[in-house]
N, CA, C, O and the ligand as a Tripos MOL2 file, in Angstrom:
@<TRIPOS>MOLECULE
protein
  281   279    71     0     0
PROTEIN
NO_CHARGES

@<TRIPOS>ATOM
      1 N         -13.2580   -6.1600    1.5470 N.3       1 MET1
      2 CA        -12.0650   -5.9020    2.3610 C.3       1 MET1
      3 C         -11.4420   -4.5530    1.9540 C.2       1 MET1
      4 O         -11.1640   -4.3110    0.7800 O.2       1 MET1
      5 N         -11.2420   -3.7270    2.9100 N.am      2 PRO2
      6 CA        -10.7220   -2.3920    2.6080 C.3       2 PRO2
      7 C          -9.2660   -2.4190    2.1800 C.2       2 PRO2
      8 O          -8.4480   -3.1710    2.7090 O.2       2 PRO2
      9 N          -8.9780   -1.5900    1.2270 N.am      3 VAL3
     10 CA         -7.6040   -1.4800    0.7460 C.3       3 VAL3
     11 C          -7.0680   -0.0960    1.0810 C.2       3 VAL3
     12 O          -7.6680    0.9200    0.7290 O.2       3 VAL3
     13 N          -5.9520   -0.0720    1.7540 N.am      4 TYR4
     14 CA         -5.3530    1.1910    2.1340 C.3       4 TYR4
     15 C          -4.0430    1.3970    1.3710 C.2       4 TYR4
     16 O          -3.3860    0.4600    0.9190 O.2       4 TYR4
     17 N          -3.7170    2.6510    1.2630 N.am      5 GLU5
     18 CA         -2.5010    2.9730    0.5360 C.3       5 GLU5
     19 C          -1.4040    3.3570    1.5210 C.2       5 GLU5
     20 O          -1.6290    4.0730    2.4960 O.2       5 GLU5
     21 N          -0.2450    2.8660    1.2340 N.am      6 TYR6
     22 CA          0.8950    3.1460    2.1040 C.3       6 TYR6
     23 C           2.0350    3.7440    1.3000 C.2       6 TYR6
     24 O           2.1470    3.5440    0.0900 O.2       6 TYR6
     25 N           2.8600    4.4680    1.9940 N.am      7 ARG7
     26 CA          4.0190    5.0470    1.3360 C.3       7 ARG7
     27 C           5.2770    4.7210    2.1290 C.2       7 ARG7
     28 O           5.3390    4.8950    3.3460 O.2       7 ARG7
     29 N           6.2550    4.2540    1.4100 N.am      8 CYS8
     30 CA          7.5090    3.8870    2.0510 C.3       8 CYS8
     31 C           8.2300    5.1440    2.5240 C.2       8 CYS8
     32 O           8.3430    6.1330    1.8010 O.2       8 CYS8
     33 N           8.7050    5.0740    3.7370 N.am      9 THR9
     34 CA          9.4020    6.2330    4.2850 C.3       9 THR9
     35 C          10.8670    6.2490    3.8830 C.2       9 THR9
     36 O          11.5970    7.1990    4.1660 O.2       9 THR9
     37 N          11.2770    5.1900    3.2260 N.am     10 GLU10
     38 CA         12.6730    5.0960    2.8210 C.3      10 GLU10
     39 C          12.8760    5.5880    1.3870 C.2      10 GLU10
     40 O          13.6910    6.4710    1.1210 O.2      10 GLU10
     41 N          12.1110    4.9900    0.4760 N.am     11 CYS11
     42 CA         12.2850    5.3380   -0.9340 C.3      11 CYS11
     43 C          11.1080    6.1440   -1.4710 C.2      11 CYS11
     44 O          11.1670    6.6720   -2.5810 O.2      11 CYS11
     45 N          10.0400    6.2400   -0.6830 N.am     12 GLY12
     46 CA          8.9020    7.0430   -1.1080 C.3      12 GLY12
     47 C           7.9740    6.3200   -2.0490 C.2      12 GLY12
     48 O           7.0850    6.9270   -2.6460 O.2      12 GLY12
     49 N           8.1760    5.0300   -2.1840 N.am     13 HIS13
     50 CA          7.3230    4.2480   -3.0730 C.3      13 HIS13
     51 C           5.9480    4.0350   -2.4410 C.2      13 HIS13
     52 O           5.8350    3.6890   -1.2650 O.2      13 HIS13
     53 N           4.9130    4.2460   -3.2410 N.am     14 THR14
     54 CA          3.5580    4.0790   -2.7300 C.3      14 THR14
     55 C           2.9830    2.7560   -3.2130 C.2      14 THR14
     56 O           3.1560    2.3590   -4.3660 O.2      14 THR14
     57 N           2.3020    2.0940   -2.3030 N.am     15 PHE15
     58 CA          1.6970    0.8130   -2.6530 C.3      15 PHE15
     59 C           0.4520    0.6180   -1.8100 C.2      15 PHE15
     60 O           0.3100    1.1850   -0.7270 O.2      15 PHE15
     61 N          -0.4390   -0.1960   -2.3350 N.am     16 ASP16
     62 CA         -1.6770   -0.4640   -1.6190 C.3      16 ASP16
     63 C          -1.6380   -1.8540   -1.0180 C.2      16 ASP16
     64 O          -1.0710   -2.7870   -1.5870 O.2      16 ASP16
     65 N          -2.2570   -1.9670    0.1500 N.am     17 ALA17
     66 CA         -2.2630   -3.2540    0.8250 C.3      17 ALA17
     67 C          -3.5870   -3.4520    1.5480 C.2      17 ALA17
     68 O          -4.2550   -2.4930    1.9330 O.2      17 ALA17
     69 N          -3.9400   -4.6880    1.7200 N.am     18 LEU18
     70 CA         -5.1810   -5.0020    2.4090 C.3      18 LEU18
     71 C          -4.9880   -4.8650    3.9090 C.2      18 LEU18
     72 O          -4.0500   -5.4140    4.4860 O.2      18 LEU18
     73 N          -5.8880   -4.1280    4.5200 N.am     19 GLN19
     74 CA         -5.7910   -3.9010    5.9470 C.3      19 GLN19
     75 C          -6.8390   -4.7430    6.6630 C.2      19 GLN19
     76 O          -8.0410   -4.4940    6.5740 O.2      19 GLN19
     77 N          -6.3540   -5.7210    7.3550 N.am     20 ARG20
     78 CA         -7.2830   -6.5710    8.0810 C.3      20 ARG20
     79 C          -7.6790   -5.9330    9.4010 C.2      20 ARG20
     80 O          -7.0390   -5.0040    9.8940 O.2      20 ARG20
     81 N          -8.7640   -6.4720    9.9540 N.am     21 VAL21
     82 CA         -9.2550   -5.9310   11.2100 C.3      21 VAL21
     83 C          -8.3340   -6.3390   12.3480 C.2      21 VAL21
     84 O          -8.0390   -7.5210   12.5300 O.2      21 VAL21
     85 N          -7.8940   -5.3730   13.0950 N.am     22 GLY22
     86 CA         -7.0350   -5.6510   14.2310 C.3      22 GLY22
     87 C          -5.5660   -5.6800   13.8760 C.2      22 GLY22
     88 O          -4.7080   -5.9050   14.7300 O.2      22 GLY22
     89 N          -5.2840   -5.4490   12.5970 N.am     23 GLU23
     90 CA         -3.8930   -5.4450   12.1900 C.3      23 GLU23
     91 C          -3.4500   -4.0230   11.8790 C.2      23 GLU23
     92 O          -4.2560   -3.1530   11.5490 O.2      23 GLU23
     93 N          -2.1800   -3.8220   11.9910 N.am     24 ASP24
     94 CA         -1.6200   -2.5100   11.7250 C.3      24 ASP24
     95 C          -0.6700   -2.5690   10.5290 C.2      24 ASP24
     96 O          -0.1440   -3.6240   10.1750 O.2      24 ASP24
     97 N          -0.4770   -1.4410    9.9430 N.am     25 GLY25
     98 CA          0.3740   -1.4070    8.7510 C.3      25 GLY25
     99 C           1.8440   -1.5130    9.0590 C.2      25 GLY25
    100 O           2.6840   -1.5430    8.1590 O.2      25 GLY25
    101 N           2.1530   -1.5700   10.3600 N.am     26 SER26
    102 CA          3.5670   -1.6260   10.7400 C.3      26 SER26
    103 C           4.2100   -2.9440   10.3350 C.2      26 SER26
    104 O           5.4320   -3.0740   10.2730 O.2      26 SER26
    105 N           3.3630   -3.8980   10.0670 N.am     27 GLN27
    106 CA          3.8990   -5.2040    9.7010 C.3      27 GLN27
    107 C           4.2040   -5.2900    8.2090 C.2      27 GLN27
    108 O           4.8350   -6.2360    7.7360 O.2      27 GLN27
    109 N           3.7390   -4.2790    7.4850 N.am     28 LEU28
    110 CA          3.9470   -4.2900    6.0450 C.3      28 LEU28
    111 C           5.3760   -3.9070    5.6860 C.2      28 LEU28
    112 O           6.1000   -3.2860    6.4640 O.2      28 LEU28
    113 N           5.7420   -4.2950    4.4970 N.am     29 ASN29
    114 CA          7.0820   -3.9640    4.0100 C.3      29 ASN29
    115 C           6.9820   -3.3960    2.5970 C.2      29 ASN29
    116 O           6.1210   -3.7830    1.8060 O.2      29 ASN29
    117 N           7.8620   -2.4940    2.3150 N.am     30 CYS30
    118 CA          7.8930   -1.8940    0.9930 C.3      30 CYS30
    119 C           8.2620   -2.9480   -0.0440 C.2      30 CYS30
    120 O           9.2910   -3.6100    0.0860 O.2      30 CYS30
    121 N           7.4250   -3.1110   -1.0810 N.am     31 PRO31
    122 CA          7.7070   -4.1070   -2.1190 C.3      31 PRO31
    123 C           8.9000   -3.7290   -2.9830 C.2      31 PRO31
    124 O           9.3630   -4.5100   -3.8140 O.2      31 PRO31
    125 N           9.3730   -2.5370   -2.7720 N.am     32 LYS32
    126 CA         10.4750   -2.0680   -3.6120 C.3      32 LYS32
    127 C          11.8240   -2.2160   -2.9060 C.2      32 LYS32
    128 O          12.7760   -2.7750   -3.4510 O.2      32 LYS32
    129 N          11.8740   -1.6960   -1.6720 N.am     33 CYS33
    130 CA         13.1570   -1.7510   -0.9630 C.3      33 CYS33
    131 C          13.0630   -2.5960    0.3030 C.2      33 CYS33
    132 O          14.0210   -2.7050    1.0680 O.2      33 CYS33
    133 N          11.8860   -3.1940    0.5080 N.am     34 LYS34
    134 CA         11.6810   -4.1070    1.6340 C.3      34 LYS34
    135 C          11.8060   -3.4130    2.9970 C.2      34 LYS34
    136 O          12.0660   -4.0590    4.0120 O.2      34 LYS34
    137 N          11.6180   -2.1100    3.0010 N.am     35 ALA35
    138 CA         11.6860   -1.3820    4.2540 C.3      35 ALA35
    139 C          10.3700   -1.5330    5.0240 C.2      35 ALA35
    140 O           9.2990   -1.6630    4.4310 O.2      35 ALA35
    141 N          10.4710   -1.5130    6.3120 N.am     36 GLY36
    142 CA          9.2970   -1.6970    7.1450 C.3      36 GLY36
    143 C           8.6970   -0.3840    7.5940 C.2      36 GLY36
    144 O           9.2160    0.6930    7.3030 O.2      36 GLY36
    145 N           7.5820   -0.4990    8.3140 N.am     37 HIS37
    146 CA          6.8890    0.6570    8.8730 C.3      37 HIS37
    147 C           6.5820    1.7230    7.8210 C.2      37 HIS37
    148 O           7.1160    2.8310    7.8830 O.2      37 HIS37
    149 N           5.7340    1.3920    6.8700 N.am     38 PRO38
    150 CA          5.3480    2.3690    5.8590 C.3      38 PRO38
    151 C           4.3700    3.3990    6.4270 C.2      38 PRO38
    152 O           3.7350    3.1710    7.4570 O.2      38 PRO38
    153 N           4.2660    4.4980    5.7570 N.am     39 GLU39
    154 CA          3.3640    5.5580    6.2020 C.3      39 GLU39
    155 C           1.9940    5.3590    5.5780 C.2      39 GLU39
    156 O           1.8550    5.1880    4.3670 O.2      39 GLU39
    157 N           0.9950    5.3850    6.4330 N.am     40 LYS40
    158 CA         -0.3510    5.1530    5.9440 C.3      40 LYS40
    159 C          -0.9190    6.4210    5.3160 C.2      40 LYS40
    160 O          -0.8730    7.5040    5.8980 O.2      40 LYS40
    161 N          -1.4510    6.2500    4.1170 N.am     41 LEU41
    162 CA         -2.0250    7.3870    3.4170 C.3      41 LEU41
    163 C          -3.5410    7.3410    3.5110 C.2      41 LEU41
    164 O          -4.1360    6.3330    3.8930 O.2      41 LEU41
    165 N          -4.1370    8.4520    3.1560 N.am     42 PHE42
    166 CA         -5.5910    8.5140    3.1950 C.3      42 PHE42
    167 C          -6.1750    7.7290    2.0310 C.2      42 PHE42
    168 O          -5.7080    7.8250    0.8960 O.2      42 PHE42
    169 N          -7.1790    6.9700    2.3290 N.am     43 SER43
    170 CA         -7.8070    6.1670    1.3030 C.3      43 SER43
    171 C          -8.5880    7.0530    0.3490 C.2      43 SER43
    172 O          -9.2070    8.0380    0.7490 O.2      43 SER43
    173 N          -8.5430    6.6800   -0.9150 N.am     44 ALA44
    174 CA         -9.2130    7.4750   -1.9340 C.3      44 ALA44
    175 C         -10.7170    7.3190   -1.8350 C.2      44 ALA44
    176 O         -11.4740    8.1380   -2.3550 O.2      44 ALA44
    177 N         -11.1450    6.2540   -1.1580 N.am     45 PHE45
    178 CA        -12.5700    5.9920   -1.0490 C.3      45 PHE45
    179 C         -13.2030    6.8230    0.0640 C.2      45 PHE45
    180 O         -14.3730    7.2020    0.0020 O.2      45 PHE45
    181 N         -12.4060    7.0870    1.0620 N.am     46 ALA46
    182 CA        -12.9220    7.8080    2.2140 C.3      46 ALA46
    183 C         -13.2200    9.2600    1.8620 C.2      46 ALA46
    184 O         -14.2910    9.7830    2.1680 O.2      46 ALA46
    185 N         -12.2600    9.8920    1.2180 N.am     47 SER47
    186 CA        -12.4340   11.2980    0.8940 C.3      47 SER47
    187 C         -13.2320   11.4630   -0.3940 C.2      47 SER47
    188 O         -12.9010   10.8790   -1.4260 O.2      47 SER47
    189 N         -14.2690   12.2540   -0.3170 N.am     48 SER48
    190 CA        -15.0900   12.5070   -1.4910 C.3      48 SER48
    191 C         -15.0590   13.9910   -1.8260 C.2      48 SER48
    192 O         -15.1270   14.8440   -0.9410 O.2      48 SER48
    193 N         -14.9580   14.2770   -3.0820 N.am     49 GLY49
    194 CA        -14.9060   15.6730   -3.4800 C.3      49 GLY49
    195 C         -13.8110   15.9090   -4.5020 C.2      49 GLY49
    196 O         -13.2900   14.9660   -5.0980 O.2      49 GLY49
    197 N         -13.4790   17.1260   -4.6930 N.am     50 GLY50
    198 CA        -12.4660   17.4530   -5.6850 C.3      50 GLY50
    199 C         -11.0720   17.2220   -5.1620 C.2      50 GLY50
    200 O         -10.4690   18.1040   -4.5510 O.2      50 GLY50
    201 N         -10.5750   16.0550   -5.4000 N.am     51 SER51
    202 CA         -9.2220   15.7540   -4.9750 C.3      51 SER51
    203 C          -8.4890   15.0310   -6.0970 C.2      51 SER51
    204 O          -9.0890   14.3040   -6.8890 O.2      51 SER51
    205 N          -7.2230   15.2400   -6.1440 N.am     52 GLU52
    206 CA         -6.4340   14.6150   -7.1930 C.3      52 GLU52
    207 C          -6.1700   13.1540   -6.8570 C.2      52 GLU52
    208 O          -5.4960   12.8360   -5.8780 O.2      52 GLU52
    209 N          -6.7060   12.2920   -7.6740 N.am     53 ALA53
    210 CA         -6.4840   10.8660   -7.4570 C.3      53 ALA53
    211 C          -6.0200   10.2420   -8.7610 C.2      53 ALA53
    212 O          -6.5120   10.5650   -9.8430 O.2      53 ALA53
    213 N          -5.0860    9.3640   -8.6310 N.am     54 SER54
    214 CA         -4.5290    8.7360   -9.8190 C.3      54 SER54
    215 C          -5.1280    7.3510  -10.0120 C.2      54 SER54
    216 O          -4.8500    6.4170   -9.2590 O.2      54 SER54
    217 N          -5.9430    7.2490  -11.0250 N.am     55 PHE55
    218 CA         -6.5300    5.9570  -11.3010 C.3      55 PHE55
    219 C          -5.7810    5.2880  -12.4560 C.2      55 PHE55
    220 O          -5.2780    5.9480  -13.3660 O.2      55 PHE55
    221 N          -5.7260    3.9830  -12.3900 N.am     56 GLY56
    222 CA         -4.9830    3.2690  -13.4060 C.3      56 GLY56
    223 C          -3.5000    3.5400  -13.2410 C.2      56 GLY56
    224 O          -3.0890    4.2240  -12.3030 O.2      56 GLY56
    225 N          -2.7180    3.0220  -14.1230 N.am     57 GLY57
    226 CA         -1.2950    3.3070  -14.0440 C.3      57 GLY57
    227 C          -0.4850    2.0650  -13.7860 C.2      57 GLY57
    228 O          -0.6520    1.0400  -14.4470 O.2      57 GLY57
    229 N           0.3900    2.1720  -12.8210 N.am     58 SER58
    230 CA          1.3080    1.0750  -12.5800 C.3      58 SER58
    231 C           0.6650   -0.0080  -11.7290 C.2      58 SER58
    232 O           0.1410    0.2600  -10.6480 O.2      58 SER58
    233 N           0.7100   -1.1960  -12.2160 N.am     59 SER59
    234 CA          0.1740   -2.3070  -11.4420 C.3      59 SER59
    235 C           1.0540   -3.5270  -11.6680 C.2      59 SER59
    236 O           0.8090   -4.3540  -12.5470 O.2      59 SER59
    237 N           2.0690   -3.6040  -10.8520 N.am     60 ALA60
    238 CA          3.0130   -4.6980  -11.0190 C.3      60 ALA60
    239 C           2.7920   -5.7570   -9.9440 C.2      60 ALA60
    240 O           2.1570   -5.5050   -8.9210 O.2      60 ALA60
    241 N           3.3100   -6.9010  -10.1900 N.am     61 GLY61
    242 CA          3.1750   -7.9690   -9.2020 C.3      61 GLY61
    243 C           2.1830   -9.0190   -9.6590 C.2      61 GLY61
    244 O           1.2950   -8.7460  -10.4680 O.2      61 GLY61
    245 N           2.3390  -10.1980   -9.1450 N.am     62 SER62
    246 CA          1.4360  -11.2700   -9.5040 C.3      62 SER62
    247 C           0.8070  -11.8580   -8.2480 C.2      62 SER62
    248 O           1.4830  -12.1460   -7.2600 O.2      62 SER62
    249 N          -0.4950  -12.0230   -8.3190 N.am     63 SER63
    250 CA         -1.1880  -12.5770   -7.1630 C.3      63 SER63
    251 C          -1.3410  -14.0780   -7.3390 C.2      63 SER63
    252 O          -2.3720  -14.5640   -7.8050 O.2      63 SER63
    253 N          -0.3330  -14.7780   -6.9730 N.am     64 CYS64
    254 CA         -0.3700  -16.2210   -7.1330 C.3      64 CYS64
    255 C           0.3830  -16.8640   -5.9750 C.2      64 CYS64
    256 O           1.5120  -17.3300   -6.1230 O.2      64 CYS64
    257 N          -0.2660  -16.8760   -4.8370 N.am     65 GLY65
    258 CA          0.3710  -17.4840   -3.6880 C.3      65 GLY65
    259 C           1.3700  -16.5450   -3.0460 C.2      65 GLY65
    260 O           1.6920  -15.4860   -3.5840 O.2      65 GLY65
    261 N           1.8440  -16.9450   -1.9110 N.am     66 PRO66
    262 CA          2.8120  -16.1230   -1.1680 C.3      66 PRO66
    263 C           4.1620  -16.0810   -1.8650 C.2      66 PRO66
    264 O           4.6740  -17.0880   -2.3540 O.2      66 PRO66
    265 N           4.7070  -14.8940   -1.8910 N.am     67 SER67
    266 CA          6.0080  -14.7280   -2.5320 C.3      67 SER67
    267 C           7.0930  -14.5770   -1.4790 C.2      67 SER67
    268 O           6.9930  -13.7390   -0.5830 O.2      67 SER67
    269 N           8.1010  -15.3720   -1.5940 N.am     68 GLY68
    270 CA          9.1800  -15.3200   -0.6270 C.3      68 GLY68
    271 C          10.0930  -14.1410   -0.8630 C.2      68 GLY68
    272 O          10.1120  -13.5610   -1.9480 O.2      68 GLY68
    273 N          10.8230  -13.8020    0.1250 N.am     69 PHE69
    274 CA         11.7550  -12.6960    0.0220 C.3      69 PHE69
    275 C          13.1520  -13.2140   -0.3750 C.2      69 PHE69
    276 O          13.8740  -13.8360    0.4040 O.2      69 PHE69
    277 N          13.4680  -12.9190   -1.6130 N.am     70 GLY70
    278 CA         14.7890  -13.2880   -2.0930 C.3      70 GLY70
    279 C          15.0190  -14.7460   -2.0170 C.2      70 GLY70
    280 O          16.0920  -15.2230   -2.3870 O.2      70 GLY70
    281 ZN         10.7660    1.5320   -0.0910 Zn       71 ZN71
@<TRIPOS>BOND
     1     1     2 1
     2     2     3 1
     3     3     4 2
     4     3     5 am
     5     5     6 1
     6     6     7 1
     7     7     8 2
     8     7     9 am
     9     9    10 1
    10    10    11 1
    11    11    12 2
    12    11    13 am
    13    13    14 1
    14    14    15 1
    15    15    16 2
    16    15    17 am
    17    17    18 1
    18    18    19 1
    19    19    20 2
    20    19    21 am
    21    21    22 1
    22    22    23 1
    23    23    24 2
    24    23    25 am
    25    25    26 1
    26    26    27 1
    27    27    28 2
    28    27    29 am
    29    29    30 1
    30    30    31 1
    31    31    32 2
    32    31    33 am
    33    33    34 1
    34    34    35 1
    35    35    36 2
    36    35    37 am
    37    37    38 1
    38    38    39 1
    39    39    40 2
    40    39    41 am
    41    41    42 1
    42    42    43 1
    43    43    44 2
    44    43    45 am
    45    45    46 1
    46    46    47 1
    47    47    48 2
    48    47    49 am
    49    49    50 1
    50    50    51 1
    51    51    52 2
    52    51    53 am
    53    53    54 1
    54    54    55 1
    55    55    56 2
    56    55    57 am
    57    57    58 1
    58    58    59 1
    59    59    60 2
    60    59    61 am
    61    61    62 1
    62    62    63 1
    63    63    64 2
    64    63    65 am
    65    65    66 1
    66    66    67 1
    67    67    68 2
    68    67    69 am
    69    69    70 1
    70    70    71 1
    71    71    72 2
    72    71    73 am
    73    73    74 1
    74    74    75 1
    75    75    76 2
    76    75    77 am
    77    77    78 1
    78    78    79 1
    79    79    80 2
    80    79    81 am
    81    81    82 1
    82    82    83 1
    83    83    84 2
    84    83    85 am
    85    85    86 1
    86    86    87 1
    87    87    88 2
    88    87    89 am
    89    89    90 1
    90    90    91 1
    91    91    92 2
    92    91    93 am
    93    93    94 1
    94    94    95 1
    95    95    96 2
    96    95    97 am
    97    97    98 1
    98    98    99 1
    99    99   100 2
   100    99   101 am
   101   101   102 1
   102   102   103 1
   103   103   104 2
   104   103   105 am
   105   105   106 1
   106   106   107 1
   107   107   108 2
   108   107   109 am
   109   109   110 1
   110   110   111 1
   111   111   112 2
   112   111   113 am
   113   113   114 1
   114   114   115 1
   115   115   116 2
   116   115   117 am
   117   117   118 1
   118   118   119 1
   119   119   120 2
   120   119   121 am
   121   121   122 1
   122   122   123 1
   123   123   124 2
   124   123   125 am
   125   125   126 1
   126   126   127 1
   127   127   128 2
   128   127   129 am
   129   129   130 1
   130   130   131 1
   131   131   132 2
   132   131   133 am
   133   133   134 1
   134   134   135 1
   135   135   136 2
   136   135   137 am
   137   137   138 1
   138   138   139 1
   139   139   140 2
   140   139   141 am
   141   141   142 1
   142   142   143 1
   143   143   144 2
   144   143   145 am
   145   145   146 1
   146   146   147 1
   147   147   148 2
   148   147   149 am
   149   149   150 1
   150   150   151 1
   151   151   152 2
   152   151   153 am
   153   153   154 1
   154   154   155 1
   155   155   156 2
   156   155   157 am
   157   157   158 1
   158   158   159 1
   159   159   160 2
   160   159   161 am
   161   161   162 1
   162   162   163 1
   163   163   164 2
   164   163   165 am
   165   165   166 1
   166   166   167 1
   167   167   168 2
   168   167   169 am
   169   169   170 1
   170   170   171 1
   171   171   172 2
   172   171   173 am
   173   173   174 1
   174   174   175 1
   175   175   176 2
   176   175   177 am
   177   177   178 1
   178   178   179 1
   179   179   180 2
   180   179   181 am
   181   181   182 1
   182   182   183 1
   183   183   184 2
   184   183   185 am
   185   185   186 1
   186   186   187 1
   187   187   188 2
   188   187   189 am
   189   189   190 1
   190   190   191 1
   191   191   192 2
   192   191   193 am
   193   193   194 1
   194   194   195 1
   195   195   196 2
   196   195   197 am
   197   197   198 1
   198   198   199 1
   199   199   200 2
   200   199   201 am
   201   201   202 1
   202   202   203 1
   203   203   204 2
   204   203   205 am
   205   205   206 1
   206   206   207 1
   207   207   208 2
   208   207   209 am
   209   209   210 1
   210   210   211 1
   211   211   212 2
   212   211   213 am
   213   213   214 1
   214   214   215 1
   215   215   216 2
   216   215   217 am
   217   217   218 1
   218   218   219 1
   219   219   220 2
   220   219   221 am
   221   221   222 1
   222   222   223 1
   223   223   224 2
   224   223   225 am
   225   225   226 1
   226   226   227 1
   227   227   228 2
   228   227   229 am
   229   229   230 1
   230   230   231 1
   231   231   232 2
   232   231   233 am
   233   233   234 1
   234   234   235 1
   235   235   236 2
   236   235   237 am
   237   237   238 1
   238   238   239 1
   239   239   240 2
   240   239   241 am
   241   241   242 1
   242   242   243 1
   243   243   244 2
   244   243   245 am
   245   245   246 1
   246   246   247 1
   247   247   248 2
   248   247   249 am
   249   249   250 1
   250   250   251 1
   251   251   252 2
   252   251   253 am
   253   253   254 1
   254   254   255 1
   255   255   256 2
   256   255   257 am
   257   257   258 1
   258   258   259 1
   259   259   260 2
   260   259   261 am
   261   261   262 1
   262   262   263 1
   263   263   264 2
   264   263   265 am
   265   265   266 1
   266   266   267 1
   267   267   268 2
   268   267   269 am
   269   269   270 1
   270   270   271 1
   271   271   272 2
   272   271   273 am
   273   273   274 1
   274   274   275 1
   275   275   276 2
   276   275   277 am
   277   277   278 1
   278   278   279 1
   279   279   280 2
@<TRIPOS>SUBSTRUCTURE
     1 MET1         2 RESIDUE 1 A MET
     2 PRO2         6 RESIDUE 1 A PRO
     3 VAL3        10 RESIDUE 1 A VAL
     4 TYR4        14 RESIDUE 1 A TYR
     5 GLU5        18 RESIDUE 1 A GLU
     6 TYR6        22 RESIDUE 1 A TYR
     7 ARG7        26 RESIDUE 1 A ARG
     8 CYS8        30 RESIDUE 1 A CYS
     9 THR9        34 RESIDUE 1 A THR
    10 GLU10       38 RESIDUE 1 A GLU
    11 CYS11       42 RESIDUE 1 A CYS
    12 GLY12       46 RESIDUE 1 A GLY
    13 HIS13       50 RESIDUE 1 A HIS
    14 THR14       54 RESIDUE 1 A THR
    15 PHE15       58 RESIDUE 1 A PHE
    16 ASP16       62 RESIDUE 1 A ASP
    17 ALA17       66 RESIDUE 1 A ALA
    18 LEU18       70 RESIDUE 1 A LEU
    19 GLN19       74 RESIDUE 1 A GLN
    20 ARG20       78 RESIDUE 1 A ARG
    21 VAL21       82 RESIDUE 1 A VAL
    22 GLY22       86 RESIDUE 1 A GLY
    23 GLU23       90 RESIDUE 1 A GLU
    24 ASP24       94 RESIDUE 1 A ASP
    25 GLY25       98 RESIDUE 1 A GLY
    26 SER26      102 RESIDUE 1 A SER
    27 GLN27      106 RESIDUE 1 A GLN
    28 LEU28      110 RESIDUE 1 A LEU
    29 ASN29      114 RESIDUE 1 A ASN
    30 CYS30      118 RESIDUE 1 A CYS
    31 PRO31      122 RESIDUE 1 A PRO
    32 LYS32      126 RESIDUE 1 A LYS
    33 CYS33      130 RESIDUE 1 A CYS
    34 LYS34      134 RESIDUE 1 A LYS
    35 ALA35      138 RESIDUE 1 A ALA
    36 GLY36      142 RESIDUE 1 A GLY
    37 HIS37      146 RESIDUE 1 A HIS
    38 PRO38      150 RESIDUE 1 A PRO
    39 GLU39      154 RESIDUE 1 A GLU
    40 LYS40      158 RESIDUE 1 A LYS
    41 LEU41      162 RESIDUE 1 A LEU
    42 PHE42      166 RESIDUE 1 A PHE
    43 SER43      170 RESIDUE 1 A SER
    44 ALA44      174 RESIDUE 1 A ALA
    45 PHE45      178 RESIDUE 1 A PHE
    46 ALA46      182 RESIDUE 1 A ALA
    47 SER47      186 RESIDUE 1 A SER
    48 SER48      190 RESIDUE 1 A SER
    49 GLY49      194 RESIDUE 1 A GLY
    50 GLY50      198 RESIDUE 1 A GLY
    51 SER51      202 RESIDUE 1 A SER
    52 GLU52      206 RESIDUE 1 A GLU
    53 ALA53      210 RESIDUE 1 A ALA
    54 SER54      214 RESIDUE 1 A SER
    55 PHE55      218 RESIDUE 1 A PHE
    56 GLY56      222 RESIDUE 1 A GLY
    57 GLY57      226 RESIDUE 1 A GLY
    58 SER58      230 RESIDUE 1 A SER
    59 SER59      234 RESIDUE 1 A SER
    60 ALA60      238 RESIDUE 1 A ALA
    61 GLY61      242 RESIDUE 1 A GLY
    62 SER62      246 RESIDUE 1 A SER
    63 SER63      250 RESIDUE 1 A SER
    64 CYS64      254 RESIDUE 1 A CYS
    65 GLY65      258 RESIDUE 1 A GLY
    66 PRO66      262 RESIDUE 1 A PRO
    67 SER67      266 RESIDUE 1 A SER
    68 GLY68      270 RESIDUE 1 A GLY
    69 PHE69      274 RESIDUE 1 A PHE
    70 GLY70      278 RESIDUE 1 A GLY
    71 ZN71       281 GROUP 0 **** ****
């Protein structure tokens, strides 16, 4: 399953999310400020060559079932 990177247009926070077939990123929400309609970034897998990519680093959140909002 392809993972795409998105950037919040409100706070500028970048996060990655799974992009399903037939779905759009407009349904996603910023995990930081809960803002909608994030900006889709170029996937690091698609572009090959000398490009600055940040591997490792911040990885917060727990994958254990659906998390409710507040
Ligand atoms: Zn945000």
